[in-house]
ROPA-383472 format. One record per residue: residue in one letter; x, y negated, z of N, C-alpha, C in turn. Coordinates in steps of 0.1 Angstrom, whole numbers, padded with zeros to 4 digits, always signed. Atoms other than C-alpha are relative to their C-alpha. Layout:
% ROPA-383472
AXYZXYZXYZ...
% end
This chain:
% ROPA-383472
X+0006+0013+0010-0371-0704-0036+0012+0003-0009X-0008+0006+0011-0346-0705-0067+0002-0015+0001X-0006+0017+0002-0323-0735-0068-0008-0003-0011X+0007+0009+0011-0342-0762-0092+0009-0012-0003X-0008+0016+0009-0326-0793-0116-0010-0006+0012X+0008+0014-0005-0334-0823-0096-0014-0002-0002X+0011+0007+0003-0363-0832-0114-0010+0012+0004X+0008-0007-0009-0381-0800-0100-0002+0001+0012X-0004+0001-0015-0368-0799-0063-0014-0003+0002X+0014+0007-0010-0401-0805-0044+0009-0001+0010X-0005+0004-0012-0383-0808-0014+0008-0014+0001X-0008+0016-0002-0358-0838-0024-0011-0009-0002X+0010+0007+0003-0391-0850-0038-0003-0006+0015X+0006+0006-0010-0406-0853-0006+0007-0009+0007X-0010+0010-0005-0374-0869+0009+0001-0009-0003X-0006+0018+0006-0369-0897-0016-0014-0004-0004X+0016+0009+0002-0408-0903-0014+0000-0006+0017X+0002+0008-0006-0406-0912+0019+0006-0011+0000X-0008+0011+0008-0381-0940+0011-0009-0009-0011X+0008+0006+0008-0402-0946-0019-0013-0003+0008X+0014+0004-0009-0435-0946-0001+0004-0010+0010X-0001+0010-0008-0425-0969+0025+0003-0012-0007X-0008+0012+0010-0410-0993-0003-0016-0004-0008X+0013+0006+0005-0448-0994-0020-0008-0004+0009X+0010+0009-0010-0465-0997+0008-0005-0012+0002X-0001+0014-0004-0456-1031+0012-0005-0009-0006X+0003+0006+0013-0467-1040-0022-0019+0004-0003X+0017-0010+0000-0502-1013-0025-0008-0006+0009X+0011+0002-0014-0515-1026+0010-0008-0011-0007X+0004+0018+0004-0518-1065-0008-0010+0006-0008X+0009+0002+0014-0535-1051-0042-0018+0004+0005X+0010-0001+0001-0570-1055-0044-0012+0006-0012X+0010-0001+0009-0599-1042-0065-0005-0009-0008X+0011+0013+0007-0612-1064-0094-0010+0002+0001X+0019-0001-0009-0647-1074-0089-0005+0013-0009X+0008-0010+0006-0654-1049-0120+0001+0014+0006X-0002-0009-0010-0643-1021-0097-0009-0002+0013X+0005+0000-0012-0655-1033-0067-0017+0000+0003X+0014-0005-0003-0690-1032-0077-0006+0011-0008X+0006-0017+0008-0690-0997-0096+0001+0006+0014X+0003-0014-0010-0704-0971-0069+0018+0009+0002X-0009-0010+0000-0678-0945-0057-0003+0010-0003X+0004-0014+0005-0677-0912-0073-0015+0008+0007X+0012-0009-0005-0706-0892-0075+0008+0008+0015X-0004-0008-0007-0700-0868-0044-0009+0013+0000X+0009-0013+0001-0710-0832-0046-0001+0010+0011X-0003-0007-0010-0715-0803-0024+0018+0004+0001X-0015-0004-0002-0679-0796-0006+0002+0016-0006X-0005-0010+0005-0660-0770-0021-0002+0016+0002X+0003-0018-0011-0664-0739+0005-0005-0006+0013X+0011+0002-0013-0682-0737+0039+0015-0004+0007X-0019+0007-0007-0638-0744+0045-0001-0012-0001X+0000+0014+0003-0644-0776+0030-0012-0009+0006X+0006+0011-0005-0662-0807+0047-0003-0011-0006X+0002+0016+0007-0658-0834+0023+0003+0004-0014X-0005-0002+0018-0638-0819-0009-0012+0007-0008X+0007-0008+0008-0660-0810-0034+0010+0010-0014X-0013-0010+0006-0642-0782-0060+0007-0012-0008X-0014+0006+0012-0622-0805-0086+0007-0008+0014X-0012+0009-0011-0614-0827-0053+0010+0009+0010X-0007-0010-0007-0601-0794-0035+0011+0005-0010X-0013-0004+0008-0582-0782-0064+0012-0009-0003X-0017+0003-0005-0563-0810-0065+0007-0004+0012X-0002+0000-0012-0558-0812-0033+0007+0008+0005X-0009-0017-0004-0543-0776-0030+0014-0002-0008X-0011+0001+0010-0523-0783-0061+0010-0012+0005X-0007+0009-0009-0509-0815-0044+0009+0007+0007X-0002-0006-0016-0502-0797-0012+0013+0008-0001X-0006-0011+0004-0488-0769-0029+0015-0006-0005X-0011+0006+0005-0464-0790-0047+0009-0006+0005X-0007+0012-0007-0451-0815-0021+0004+0011+0006X-0004-0012-0012-0444-0783+0004-0004+0009-0007X-0002-0018+0001-0437-0750-0017+0006+0007+0010X-0008-0012-0006-0428-0719-0004+0010+0004-0004X-0018-0006+0007-0395-0709-0001+0005+0008+0019X-0004-0008-0011-0373-0694+0028-0004-0010+0010X-0002+0005-0018-0381-0719+0056-0016-0003+0003X+0013+0000-0003-0420-0725+0050-0008+0007-0008X+0008-0007+0018-0449-0710+0030-0007-0012-0003X+0005+0009+0008-0466-0733+0008-0012-0012+0010X+0010+0009-0007-0490-0764+0016-0016+0006+0003X+0009-0008-0004-0521-0742+0012-0003+0007+0014X+0000-0010-0005-0510-0715+0033+0004-0004+0014X-0007+0005-0009-0496-0741+0059-0015-0009+0005X+0012+0006-0008-0535-0760+0065-0001-0015-0007X-0004+0011+0000-0524-0787+0051-0014-0007-0011X+0017+0002+0009-0558-0789+0022-0008-0001+0015X+0013-0002-0010-0577-0782+0056-0001-0015+0003X-0001+0010-0007-0563-0810+0074-0004-0012-0006X+0002+0010+0008-0567-0835+0048-0017-0003+0001X+0019+0002+0003-0608-0827+0042-0001-0001+0012X+0002+0002-0011-0612-0828+0081+0003-0013+0002X+0001+0017-0004-0599-0861+0081-0005-0009-0004X+0008+0005+0009-0615-0873+0055-0015-0002+0000X+0010-0003-0007-0645-0857+0068-0003-0012+0013X+0000+0006-0016-0639-0876+0100-0002-0014+0002X+0004+0010-0012-0642-0906+0120+0014-0014-0015X-0009+0010+0005-0609-0919+0101-0002+0000-0015X+0002+0004+0016-0619-0911+0065-0010-0008-0004X+0010+0006+0004-0650-0929+0068+0002-0016+0009X-0004+0009+0000-0632-0956+0081-0007-0011+0013X+0003+0005-0011-0645-0961+0116+0004-0011+0012X-0010+0009-0003-0619-0985+0128+0007-0009-0007X-0009+0008+0014-0613-1003+0097-0013-0013+0002X+0005+0017+0006-0628-1042+0093-0005+0002-0020X+0000-0002+0018-0649-1037+0059-0005-0008-0001X+0009+0009+0003-0669-1068+0060+0005-0009-0012X-0004+0009+0009-0646-1088+0033+0004-0012+0006X-0003+0003+0022-0634-1117+0013+0010+0011+0000X-0010-0004+0008-0616-1090-0002+0010-0011-0007X-0011+0005+0004-0585-1111-0008+0013+0003-0001X-0015-0006+0002-0548-1104-0021+0006-0010+0017X-0005+0006-0014-0531-1104+0015+0015-0001-0003X-0014+0002-0005-0495-1104+0026+0005+0019+0009X-0004-0011-0003-0476-1069+0035-0002+0005+0018X+0003+0001-0014-0480-1079+0071-0013+0007+0004X+0015-0005-0001-0516-1074+0069-0006+0012-0005X+0000-0018+0001-0517-1035+0063-0012-0004-0014X+0011-0001+0007-0547-1021+0044-0009-0012-0004X+0009+0007+0004-0567-1043+0021-0006+0004-0011X+0007-0005+0012-0590-1027-0003-0013+0004+0009X+0014+0000-0006-0628-1026+0001-0005+0021-0003X+0002-0015-0003-0627-0986+0007+0004+0004+0007X-0006-0007-0011-0627-0966+0031+0010+0012-0004X-0008-0012+0005-0600-0935+0032-0006+0006-0009X+0011-0007+0011-0628-0913+0018+0001-0003-0011X+0003+0006+0013-0637-0932-0010+0014-0006-0007X-0009-0004+0008-0601-0940-0018+0007+0008-0004X-0003-0014+0005-0592-0904-0019-0009+0006-0009X+0013-0005+0010-0626-0897-0040+0005-0003-0008X+0002+0010+0008-0622-0924-0062+0017-0001-0011X-0014+0000+0000-0583-0921-0062+0003+0016-0011X-0002-0012+0008-0584-0882-0075-0004+0001-0011X+0003+0005+0010-0609-0889-0099+0007-0008-0015X-0008+0008+0005-0591-0916-0116+0011+0008-0005X-0015-0007+0002-0555-0896-0111-0002+0016-0016X+0004-0013+0011-0575-0864-0133-0003-0009-0013X+0006+0007+0015-0588-0892-0161+0016+0001-0005X-0011+0003+0008-0554-0901-0166+0010+0011+0000X-0007-0014+0011-0537-0863-0167-0005+0004-0009X+0007+0000+0016-0559-0858-0194-0001-0007-0007X-0007+0006+0011-0548-0886-0213+0010+0006-0004X-0014+0001+0005-0512-0883-0209+0005+0015-0006X-0003-0017+0004-0511-0840-0205-0007+0008-0004X+0012-0008+0002-0543-0830-0218-0009+0008+0013X+0008-0014-0011-0557-0813-0184+0001-0009+0009X+0002+0008-0012-0565-0824-0151+0013+0005+0009X-0014+0001-0009-0535-0827-0125-0003+0019+0007X-0002-0011-0006-0543-0792-0111+0000+0014-0008X-0006-0006+0012-0540-0775-0146+0016-0002-0005X-0015+0004+0011-0506-0792-0158+0006+0009+0006X-0015-0013-0007-0471-0771-0151+0005-0012+0010X-0001+0009-0013-0453-0781-0124+0013-0011-0003X-0008+0013+0002-0429-0804-0143-0011-0012-0005X+0012+0009+0001-0458-0825-0154-0005-0007+0013X+0001-0004-0014-0469-0821-0118+0011-0013+0005X-0007+0006-0005-0438-0833-0106+0003-0018-0006X-0005+0015+0009-0434-0865-0136-0017-0008+0007X+0013+0005-0001-0469-0875-0125+0002-0004+0011X-0003+0006-0013-0465-0880-0088+0017-0009+0002X-0011+0015+0001-0429-0896-0093-0005-0015-0002X+0005+0013+0002-0449-0923-0114-0008-0006+0013X+0006+0002-0007-0474-0924-0091+0006-0007+0012X-0003+0004-0012-0452-0929-0063+0010-0016-0005X-0010+0010+0001-0431-0954-0083-0008-0015-0001X+0004+0009+0002-0455-0976-0091-0003-0004-0019X-0002-0001+0015-0458-0966-0130-0012+0002-0007X+0008-0004+0003-0493-0956-0135-0007-0011+0007X+0009+0005+0000-0522-0978-0135-0013+0008-0002X+0014-0010+0007-0557-0962-0133-0005-0013+0002X+0012+0010+0006-0582-0978-0154-0015-0001+0009X+0012-0003-0006-0616-0987-0134+0004+0007+0014X-0004-0010-0015-0599-0970-0099+0006-0008+0010X-0011+0008-0008-0579-0983-0071+0010+0001-0003X-0017+0002+0000-0545-0991-0070+0006+0016+0003X-0005-0011-0001-0523-0963-0080+0008+0003+0012X-0009-0001-0006-0498-0970-0058-0006+0004+0015X+0003-0002-0012-0520-0972-0027-0008+0013+0005X+0007-0012-0002-0540-0940-0032+0017+0013+0001X-0011-0012-0006-0502-0920-0034+0005-0002+0016X-0004-0002-0019-0494-0936+0001-0009+0007+0008X+0008-0011-0009-0524-0924+0015+0001+0011-0001X+0000-0013-0002-0525-0892+0001+0017+0010+0004X-0017-0009-0004-0484-0883+0010+0000-0003+0011X+0004+0002-0018-0495-0900+0044-0003+0009+0006X+0009-0012-0004-0520-0869+0046+0008+0008+0000X-0006-0009+0003-0497-0848+0033+0012+0005+0018X-0009+0002-0009-0472-0858+0061-0007+0006+0012X+0005+0000-0010-0494-0859+0088-0006+0015-0001X+0000-0009+0001-0504-0827+0080+0008+0014+0003X-0013-0004-0002-0472-0811+0079+0004-0001+0018X-0004+0000-0013-0462-0821+0111-0006-0003+0015X+0012+0003-0009-0496-0830+0131+0001+0015+0010X+0004-0009-0006-0506-0807+0158-0008+0010-0005X+0010-0015+0010-0523-0775+0146-0013+0000+0003X+0014+0003-0004-0555-0785+0163-0007-0006-0010X+0004+0004+0010-0563-0802+0133+0002+0004-0008X+0010-0005+0012-0566-0780+0109+0018+0005-0007X-0014-0001+0009-0524-0783+0093+0015+0008+0010X-0011-0006-0008-0490-0771+0105-0006+0013+0009X+0003-0018-0001-0501-0732+0107+0008+0007+0008X-0010-0010-0010-0482-0714+0132+0008-0008+0005X-0008+0010+0001-0465-0747+0138+0013+0003-0006X-0011-0001+0008-0443-0738+0110+0005-0017-0005X-0003+0013+0002-0438-0781+0106+0009-0002+0009X-0007+0003-0014-0424-0779+0139+0012+0009+0002X-0010-0008+0001-0402-0749+0136+0010-0005-0005X-0010+0003+0007-0387-0761+0109+0008-0011+0002X-0008+0013-0009-0374-0796+0122+0006+0003+0021X-0004-0002-0010-0369-0782+0158-0005-0009+0007X+0006+0011-0010-0395-0800+0175-0006+0009+0010X+0006-0004-0010-0405-0789+0207-0016+0002+0003X+0014-0001+0001-0444-0797+0207-0002-0012+0008X+0005+0007-0007-0463-0816+0232+0002-0001+0014X-0006+0003-0012-0449-0814+0264+0007-0010+0004X-0007+0013+0005-0441-0841+0277+0013+0000+0014X-0015+0002-0010-0409-0829+0300+0011+0003-0009X-0012-0009+0007-0380-0821+0275+0009-0013-0002X-0006+0006+0005-0364-0853+0279+0015+0006+0009X-0012-0009-0004-0337-0832+0299+0007+0006-0011X-0007-0006+0008-0335-0810+0271+0005-0007-0015X-0006+0010+0014-0322-0840+0245+0015+0002-0001X-0011-0004-0001-0289-0833+0258+0007+0014-0002X-0003-0013-0004-0286-0799+0266-0004+0006-0016X+0006-0007+0011-0300-0789+0229+0006-0007-0007X-0003+0009+0012-0280-0817+0211+0005+0005-0013X-0006-0006+0008-0270-0805+0178-0004+0020+0002X+0001-0017-0003-0282-0767+0186-0011-0001-0002X+0008+0000-0001-0313-0751+0177-0011+0004+0013X+0008+0001-0012-0342-0755+0200-0004+0015+0006X+0003-0014-0001-0349-0718+0216-0010+0000+0002X+0013-0004-0003-0383-0720+0228-0009+0002-0015X+0011+0004+0010-0415-0720+0209-0006-0011+0004X+0003+0012-0002-0427-0748+0203-0023-0003+0007X+0011-0002-0007-0461-0756+0225-0012-0013-0007X+0010+0012+0007-0496-0776+0209-0011+0004+0009X+0012+0006-0006-0526-0790+0220-0009+0016+0010X+0008-0019-0009-0544-0753+0224+0005+0010+0008X-0010-0008-0009-0518-0738+0243+0000-0005+0015X+0005+0006-0015-0523-0761+0270-0013+0000+0006X+0011-0003-0005-0560-0754+0275+0000+0008+0004
% end
């Protein structure tokens, strides 16, 4: 992959978003939907995009695929996000217990909290994702004339950075920063989580950072291989069964 100016350096975007996303989490977590938005039903779900998707409909799948390919572009180090299965990880997470908010308190009242109270929205993660994608596409159409998956790389970069920095406000949608933080979190989980969950295909994310995998007996290697490339292939959950 050829070097690109800072504005289009998507790996630099990933690295900078770690700090930006962490800072944004403190404020986004305390924002609640206005009463009009709370009363609004979540965007209507349509059938999944393909047999490979359990949750995402075609428009949502196009958004997620464009997002993960932009955040994790193909280069000499890894394949792109779709080839790594990050879209599949996100889809499975949204379709599963986490996406349904099974372990979340969802009874309200929905009052503005403090950062230490964490997530304070009247939406499950799946509802946040679904409504956030719809609102993001509306915003992209207003700004660029096309939905997120159809805009240029430069426009996609500009939009994601604006989401991260809290410069975008969704009309009748969830807090844009909260949506970005959740989306970014799931991209990172898919990139570096165990491949059994759909992402990190061929353990490419682990190989990228030299992570040995799930074996719990690597403490002796910390000193042995300090500042050296780990010579063995990483081990996942499936390899242990």
